[in-house]
Backbone bond lengths (Angstrom), bond angles and torsions (degrees), N, CA, C in turn:
res aa  C-N    CA-C-N  psi(-1)  N-CA   C-N-CA  omega(-1)  CA-C   N-CA-C  phi
1 M - - - 1.412 - - 1.562 111.56 -
2 N 1.301 118.55 146.38 1.444 118.99 -171.17 1.532 111.94 -92.29
3 G 1.297 120.95 14.87 1.476 122.07 174.08 1.487 115.00 88.31
4 H 1.348 117.50 -3.02 1.486 121.60 178.92 1.488 109.09 -102.88
5 L 1.351 113.57 146.11 1.441 119.19 174.04 1.463 112.20 -80.20
6 N 1.306 116.13 140.05 1.468 115.93 175.27 1.550 106.26 -77.38
7 P 1.334 118.08 157.80 1.444 122.76 -175.34 1.551 115.25 -56.22
8 E 1.347 115.85 -35.77 1.439 117.55 -179.88 1.554 111.38 -71.28
9 S 1.316 116.68 -39.42 1.462 121.14 177.45 1.541 109.80 -63.94
10 Y 1.303 116.11 -45.78 1.467 120.85 179.47 1.522 109.70 -59.53
11 A 1.296 117.81 -46.59 1.477 121.23 179.14 1.439 111.85 -61.08
12 Q 1.365 118.39 -40.32 1.452 119.48 179.86 1.494 112.17 -67.83
13 Q 1.340 117.93 -38.84 1.449 120.71 178.50 1.521 111.10 -66.18
14 L 1.382 115.95 -38.73 1.458 121.32 178.99 1.543 109.86 -64.12
15 K 1.345 115.73 -42.26 1.427 121.73 176.60 1.508 112.13 -60.33
16 Q 1.329 117.87 -45.22 1.483 123.29 177.06 1.493 112.06 -60.24
17 A 1.337 117.28 -44.32 1.427 122.42 -177.73 1.558 110.71 -65.90
18 E 1.311 115.55 -39.64 1.512 121.12 176.69 1.521 111.02 -64.14
19 A 1.360 115.20 -39.54 1.441 119.19 178.48 1.546 112.61 -68.01
20 M 1.319 115.99 -37.55 1.461 119.92 176.68 1.531 110.11 -66.86
21 K 1.318 117.43 -42.27 1.460 122.80 178.71 1.507 110.68 -62.49
22 A 1.320 118.03 -42.48 1.430 122.26 178.35 1.498 112.70 -64.49
23 Q 1.312 117.64 -40.23 1.455 123.91 177.41 1.556 109.52 -65.53
24 L 1.298 117.28 -43.60 1.470 122.42 178.73 1.526 110.68 -62.04
25 L 1.351 115.93 -44.86 1.464 119.08 -179.90 1.507 109.36 -64.32
26 G 1.314 117.65 -34.03 1.469 119.42 177.45 1.505 112.11 -63.31
27 Q 1.288 116.24 -28.72 1.496 122.56 178.12 1.542 109.19 -79.05
28 I 1.324 114.87 -39.39 1.499 120.65 -175.82 1.476 112.68 -72.92
29 L 1.311 116.79 -46.92 1.517 121.85 -173.45 1.522 111.71 -95.76
30 D 1.356 113.94 147.23 1.454 117.62 170.72 1.544 107.40 -79.75
31 K 1.363 114.62 175.56 1.446 120.74 -171.56 1.561 112.01 -58.54
32 H 1.325 116.91 -42.82 1.489 118.80 -175.78 1.554 109.52 -72.61
33 A 1.348 117.45 -38.98 1.467 119.16 177.85 1.509 110.40 -64.42
34 L 1.294 119.12 -38.14 1.465 123.72 178.10 1.540 112.05 -63.85
35 E 1.364 115.25 -37.44 1.464 119.74 175.80 1.498 110.40 -68.91
36 R 1.296 117.85 -40.60 1.505 120.70 178.97 1.545 109.95 -61.86
37 L 1.362 115.09 -44.84 1.441 120.23 -178.09 1.557 110.30 -61.74
38 G 1.345 115.65 -35.44 1.465 121.18 177.38 1.525 109.97 -64.33
39 R 1.313 115.29 -41.50 1.507 118.38 178.51 1.495 111.93 -67.55
40 V 1.334 116.12 -38.87 1.475 121.40 177.46 1.532 108.95 -63.03
41 R 1.361 116.72 -41.96 1.471 122.13 177.99 1.531 111.85 -56.31
42 V 1.300 115.56 -41.15 1.481 119.54 -179.67 1.541 110.89 -68.58
43 A 1.359 115.82 -44.58 1.446 122.19 -178.21 1.496 113.57 -72.85
44 D 1.328 118.91 -42.33 1.465 124.43 -173.73 1.504 110.12 -147.15
45 P 1.317 121.45 82.92 1.439 124.70 -175.97 1.533 112.81 -58.61
46 G 1.315 117.56 -31.63 1.538 119.10 178.03 1.529 110.86 -66.92
47 T 1.323 116.72 -44.68 1.461 118.77 178.84 1.551 111.32 -63.81
48 A 1.332 115.79 -42.60 1.470 119.84 177.79 1.490 110.97 -58.41
49 A 1.300 115.62 -43.89 1.542 118.90 178.90 1.493 110.02 -61.92
50 Q 1.307 116.87 -41.39 1.491 120.68 179.90 1.536 109.72 -62.66
51 V 1.302 117.38 -43.70 1.480 121.31 -178.02 1.529 108.54 -67.61
52 E 1.321 117.54 -43.13 1.434 122.00 179.06 1.543 110.82 -57.48
53 L 1.321 116.04 -50.71 1.421 121.18 179.17 1.484 112.29 -57.60
54 Y 1.361 118.32 -43.89 1.471 124.57 -178.79 1.534 107.60 -63.11
55 L 1.304 119.13 -46.09 1.447 120.83 -177.95 1.566 111.54 -67.39
56 V 1.297 118.31 -41.45 1.419 120.14 179.25 1.562 109.93 -65.01
57 Q 1.330 116.42 -39.59 1.438 116.72 176.32 1.516 113.46 -64.12
58 L 1.327 117.60 -41.25 1.430 120.20 176.91 1.531 111.82 -60.10
59 F 1.327 114.95 -41.23 1.443 121.16 179.04 1.507 111.67 -63.29
60 Q 1.342 116.00 -44.99 1.471 120.36 -177.06 1.550 110.61 -68.79
61 Q 1.331 116.92 -28.33 1.450 119.00 176.97 1.563 112.81 -85.39
62 G 1.335 115.59 2.40 1.448 118.31 177.56 1.521 115.47 76.08
63 K 1.318 115.91 17.99 1.477 121.46 -176.33 1.523 113.05 -90.01
64 L 1.313 117.48 -5.86 1.470 118.93 177.95 1.533 106.48 -104.23
65 R 1.306 113.55 113.32 1.508 120.33 -178.25 1.540 112.63 -90.20
66 E 1.330 115.67 -22.79 1.444 119.66 -178.46 1.506 108.90 -146.30
67 R 1.324 116.90 171.19 1.460 120.61 -177.35 1.543 109.23 -66.79
68 V 1.332 113.34 145.43 1.468 120.02 -178.15 1.563 106.59 -81.03
69 T 1.321 114.76 126.70 1.453 121.39 178.73 1.503 109.80 -85.58
70 D 1.350 115.71 173.89 1.450 118.97 177.26 1.537 109.92 -64.65
71 A 1.321 118.26 -42.01 1.457 122.75 177.86 1.514 111.42 -56.50
72 K 1.363 116.17 -45.25 1.484 120.36 -179.07 1.525 109.01 -67.84
73 L 1.301 117.46 -37.43 1.470 118.00 178.43 1.506 111.81 -67.10
74 R 1.321 117.70 -36.04 1.476 119.73 173.99 1.544 113.17 -59.92
75 E 1.348 112.00 -39.15 1.513 116.85 178.98 1.517 109.42 -66.42
76 V 1.351 119.53 -40.03 1.433 124.23 178.37 1.549 109.47 -62.78
77 L 1.318 114.61 -43.88 1.465 119.40 179.24 1.511 111.48 -61.71
78 I 1.321 119.11 -43.33 1.439 124.15 179.39 1.568 108.99 -62.17
79 I 1.312 116.08 -48.49 1.435 119.26 -179.18 1.560 112.39 -62.28
80 L 1.332 115.69 -44.29 1.491 116.86 -178.03 1.508 114.10 -76.69
81 T 1.299 119.01 -18.50 1.427 118.85 -177.01 1.523 116.46 -107.80
82 E 1.375 115.55 -7.45 1.453 117.52 -179.21 1.531 108.92 -66.64
83 K 1.308 114.40 140.82 1.448 120.58 -176.87 1.552 107.57 -80.49
84 K 1.314 116.53 133.03 1.419 121.17 175.31 1.537 109.25 -83.42
85 E 1.312 116.77 130.22 1.447 120.02 -177.72 1.583 106.35 -84.57
86 I 1.235 112.59 130.20 1.466 119.22 179.17 1.534 107.67 -112.21
87 T 1.379 111.73 127.20 1.453 116.61 175.32 1.507 110.22 -115.24
88 I 1.268 118.07 139.15 1.448 123.76 -178.97 1.515 105.74 -112.82
89 R 1.299 115.99 123.37 1.435 122.11 176.95 1.529 109.20 -106.50
90 R 1.309 116.46 131.44 1.440 120.56 177.52 1.529 108.12 -108.33
91 K 1.299 114.02 140.17 1.485 116.79 177.57 1.483 111.77 -103.48
């Protein structure tokens, strides 16, 4: 084999990874937070992916002690989506 995945194998692995992530998010988030994340995914898939990655990383690092509520998820969304103000000073 030449070290490359064939398209079917890659698609299968991607499908398995997505299923594992969905299962993990089901463990991390409470029902209302999971519903909100679903709505965010429909409206802005990029932001949803960013939030999912952030939550999975926190979980893997052992920093999540309890399930994430809707209120906590809203806080995460605000933090991850707020625009950073950039100021340029010229001398």
